[in-house]
N, C-alpha and C positions, 0 to 999 in steps of 0.2 A: 917220198910219197905224198900223193896229193893233198890237200889239208882241205876244210870247210869251216866256215867262222858259225857260230853259236853263239846265243846267249845264257849265261849261267845266272842263275838265281840262288846267292849263297846268303846262309843266317848272317845275323847283323856281328861283325867282328871291329874292332877300331881303325883298321885300315879301310875298310868301305866308307864308314863315318866319316873318315877324314878324306879323302876323296871329294866325296860327296859335298862337304861343308867349301870343299876348296873351290869345287866350280862354281859355289854362288858368288865366291869372291873374284871370279876370273880367270882362276888356273885351271890345270886338265891333269889328269891321267891319275895314275893308282903309285903314289910312292913306298909303299911298304909292301912287305912281303904276306901275302894271303896262306891262310889254314883252311884246310876242308876241302880241297879242292878234287875233284875226280881225276882218277889215275887220265893219263896221255893228256890233258888240255892244258894248255899254254894261255895263260890272261896277255891280254893286250892291255901293257901298264899307260897307253897314250888315252887310254879310253876311260872318260870319270863314271863312278860306281851312279846309278842311280836308285835312289832311294823307292824300296815297293815296301807293302804290307804282307805279311802271310802269303804264300803263294795257295793257298786252299781258302783265304779269306772272301767273301762277296762284298765286303765295303769299298768302294770305288775310293775311298776319301783315305785307305791305309798306302796310296799312293802318292804322297803329301808332302812329307818333311822328312831330312834326313835325322832330325832330333825325333826319337820314337818309332823310326823305323825296323821292322822283324827282320826284312828281307832287301837286298839289294844285286840290282841286274849289271852283269860286266860283261863284255864281249872275251870270248876265247877262239883260241883255233884247235879242231881237233884232226885226227887220221881219218880222212874221207871214207875211207874203207873199212873203218873200225864198225863195230859192232853197235849201233846209238844206245841201245837199252842198258850195255853195261858201263856206258858211261856215267850213269847217276850213281849217289852216293848217298847216305843218311844225310839230311838237313837239306842237300841240295838237288836241283832240277834243270835239266838240258832244256832249250828251248831252239827253236829254228830261228836261223838269221840270214832269211835267202837274200837273193840280189832282188833290187827294186829299179825300176826304170819309168821315165816319163813315157805317158802311152801317145807315142810317136803315133802319126797319120799322112797317109800320102796328100800333098796339099796339091789341089785340083784350081781348078778355074773361081774366082770368089764368087758365091752366090750372091751377093749384096754389099752392103756399104756400114762402117759404124753408125752413119745417120740412121739406117734404116734399121739397125739394130734398137737404136734408142730411142725411133717412134714405136718398134714395137713392143718395148719395154714400159714406154711412158716416161722417159725419162725426165720430161721436161713437167708433167705434172708434179712429179717427185721433188725436183728441184722447188715448185710451186708452195709444195707443203715443209718448206726446208729438210727435208729426207735426202740427205747431199752425200753423207758418211762423214760429216763434221765431229770431232772429236772420237770417230770411232777407228781401229787399227783393222788392217788387212795383212795376216800372215802369210807368205807367198813361200811354200814348202815347193821347191822344186830347183832347177838347177843357178838360180842367184837372178838379181836383176840388174839392168845397166840404164842407169837414168837417163844417159846422155841421148843415148835411142829414143827413149820416151820424149826427149824434150825437143829432139827431131821431129817426133810426129805430134807434136804440138800438145803434150800432156805435160802439164806443169805437177809432177808426183813429190809429196812429203815425205821424207821417209828417217826414220827414229831408230838411228845406229844402236843406240845405245842397247836396246830390247832385241836387236837382230843378231845372230847367232849362226857360225861361230866367228867371233872378231877378226880372224886371221886365217890363213895369208892374204887374202884379197879382202880390200874394202867394201863395207855393205854399200851395195848401189854402184860396184864399180867391176863387177862379172861382165865374161866375156856376152852379148848379144845370143841370144837363145829362147828355150822355151820359157823361161823364169822369167826372162821378160815379155814373151806374151801373155804369160799368166798376170802379170802386172797389169799390161795395159787394160787386159779384160776386165780386171776389177774394179779399174778406175773409169768405166763406163757407164754406171748408174751411179755411182760413189766419189766422184771427183775430189772431194773435198777430205777424204779420208784419208791416211796414212799409213804407207807401207811399213813392214817388217820383214827382213829379208833373211830366208831361212834355208841358204843353198846344202841341202842335205844329199843332193845328186850331182856328180859330175858333168862336164859340159856335155861330155857324149860317153856311151855306156852306160852299165850300172853303178848302182851305190849300194849300201847295206841296209836293211830294216835298223841294224841298230843305231845308224846315226839320226834316223826318223825318231828312235825313243828318246834320244839324248835333245831333240830339238825338242819334242813337246815336254821333255822335262825341265827345258829353259821355260818355254811359253807357260808351264804351272806354277813355276815360281815367280813370275811376273806377273800372274793374275792374283796370286795368293797375298802379296805386298797388303799391307792397311792404306796405303795413296796410290792406288792403279795410275799410269800415267795416262791411261784411255778410259773411256766411258764403257765400252764394248770390244769383242775380240772376235774375229772373223779368222777363221784357216782355212785355207784352199788348198787341196791337194789333186796335183795332175796326174796321180804316179799310182805305180800297184806291182804287182806282180805280173809278169808276160803269161805265164805258164803254171800249173797247179804242180808241176813235174820240179821245179824251182824250190818245192819246200819240202820238209820230212815227209816218207812214205803215208799212206792212210792210215790211220790207227794209232801213230806215234804221239803220247800224249805232249808230247813237245811241239806238236805242228801247230802252225801259223794259220792258213787259210779257213779253217773251219772251228778255231779255237778261243772263244770267248775268253780264256784265261791266259791266254798267252798276255805276254806283257806290254806290249805292244797295244794290244787290243782292250787291256785294262788301261792304261793311258790315257788312251782317247776318251773311255768311260768318262774318268776321273775330270779331265779338263771340261769336259761335257757339263757335267754336275757344276761346276763353277761357274757355268752360264755362257761358256764358248760356242758358238755356232761352228762348226766344222764341216766342210764339205770336201767329199771324194768325188771323181770321174769314175764313172760306171768303166771306162777302158774302151780301146778299140779293135777290131776286128781286122784281120787283113785274109790273104789268099792261101795264106800259110800259117801255121802257130810260130809264136815267135820261138827261137831255140835258147835254155837256159845256158848260162855261161859252162862251159866244161861239159855239155851232156847234150842231148837228143831231147826234143818235146815229142811227144804223143800226138793221138788228138783230142781236140780239147773236147771238156764233159760237157753237158746239155747247161748244167750252171755256171756261168764263166763269171758271174760277179764277187770278188773272195777277199778275204782279209777285213781290212778295215773299211776298205771301197764297200762291204756290207754289214756293217756296223749297226745296231739299231740305235746309235746316238748320230750318226750322220745323216747328213742329206747326202743321198747319193744321186749324182746329176748325170744323165745321158745327152747327146746331142740333136738337137733339132735346125733345120734347115730354116731358112725366113719364111718359107711357105707353111713352117709346123708341121711338119713330115720328119720322120728318124733320120739322121744324117747317116750316110752310106754305110760310113765302118764302125758305127756305135755297134757294142755289146749288147746283147739282150739281155734281161732277167730268165729266169729269176735269180736270187743270191744263193751261193752255196748253200748246201745242206749245214748245220749247225750254227749257221748267222742267221740274218734274217731273208726269206722267201720272197716278200714284194720288194725287189729291187729292182730297176733304180726308184728314186720317188717322183723325181721331177725332171724334166729335162728343159734347158735351154737355149738358147742362141749360138750357132758356131758356121763355121763356113762361111766366112764374111771377111772384105779385105779391112785390116785393121793395122794390127803392130806393126808386120811386113817384119818380124823378127825372123823368118825365115828368109826373108830376101825381097827384093823391090818386087813388088806384085804378087808376091806369096801371100794365099789367104791363111787366114787363124782357122786351123780345122780341128776337128774331133772332140771327142768329149773332154778333152784337155784344153781346148778352149772353151767349151759351154760351161765347164767348174768354175773358172773365175768370175765369168760373166754371172753365174747365178752367185757368188758371193759377193759381187760388188752388191746386188740387190738385196741381200742381207743387212751388208753394212748399212745401205742405203734406209732400211727399214728401222734400223738400232741406232739411227740417230736421233730418233723420238720418242724409240720403244726398249725400255732397259728391262736387262732379263730379269728382274725382279717381277714386273708387270708380265712377262711373258717369256716362259723358260725355251730353253732349245727347241726340245721337243715339242711345245705345244706350237711353238711359229712353224714348225714343220707341216703339225695337221691344218695348222691356218692356211700356208703357202698351197698344200695338196687341195685343199676344199677349193681357191681360187683360181686355181691354174686353168689354162685352156684347153678343151680337148675335143677329139673327135669321136662321137659316138657316146656309150655309158658312160656314166660318172665314176666306175669302179677300175680299180688298180689292171696296167696291162703291162705285160713283160716288155713292150717297146719304149714308149713315151713314159711309163709311170702311171701317175695321175694327170699328167698333161704337161704341157709349156707352162712353165714360171710366168704369174703376171703381178709384179709386186705394186702397181698402180692399185690394183683392183683392193689387193691385201691390205692396201695402207687406208684405202675410203672404206672399207668395211670394220677397220679397228679405229675410225677415226680420227689418225694421223695427220 
């Protein structure tokens, strides 16, 4: 029978605590038998338990440490034809673990060059103010980074292999050239002195699982909770999401992801943000036909197409703008899905330019998946001299919204959000 991956949240027990502690020391997996499992659920013993608070708790800091955690998230498989509601048991909860994929877009003719992007962002002005990302880390959550390709494109990138995750089977910075390399390139346009962190949660082709992103975020949360952080600020760029709502549990299921702030991944995103981490997600790219979910057929898109963590209140949701300041032709428009934030996207950033050529010689970096890391680099540049203690992530988002370049009224619009990001204007107004 076909199987479906899910995320189980289980009450604390010694085997879960040991698994979470082993991950902190570089190990992985669950080495001992678990109790209290729902019927017909098979645990993935290669997946390390992620510590959470009580699934009903509103405290974001309950997602912090194995010591004192009341619940843990693990990955399991179930019979895809089983009645999901029947799989819950006392003290345990089941959540969706949908497929996730990089937001691909067709690469047309470039609408401009990197130099034009730099000019419109005011990169030289940022550099004159010593806002170049020095001491700031940018975590690229995607397919993995290829440093050799960046070097061939005259980008001298620094990468922190000790914080990158997972350490195997491919060494950080040595992944096949692809979307993750494009994202790294875009992030370093405005913040060339930033340090990259490689988090390859997606395969080079096809889809990954949301649970892999959950573990990557747990890894980042551990890194920022240390008494002596390796960097003065952390920015996370995400150019991925669900291709279609039907990839998730059906509407009304309590373990659904796309419109559920209580889903473990949405909760850990909020927790990471509250530790002062700036998190950016691409709004998503549209196409002539909805993407087909693995093993199924996609129905028509709903009106609200920005969903899940891409519509989270603690992230900057980025859409794509051409170098002329107009919405990129393949960018999804808002609003966010009901249950998350309505006024999404937040901001636009530049896309559709000749940059990394990760997609091939002469191919443009396109879509909201290219715009998101460019925006992340702008945030990293500002964080060079703007600690989160002085301006937390939500307040920085408001500042960027206030300074964005707009066509027409100053209110939010479903296409470009509050406008195209103008980091130099924000830097000048904040006295950086």
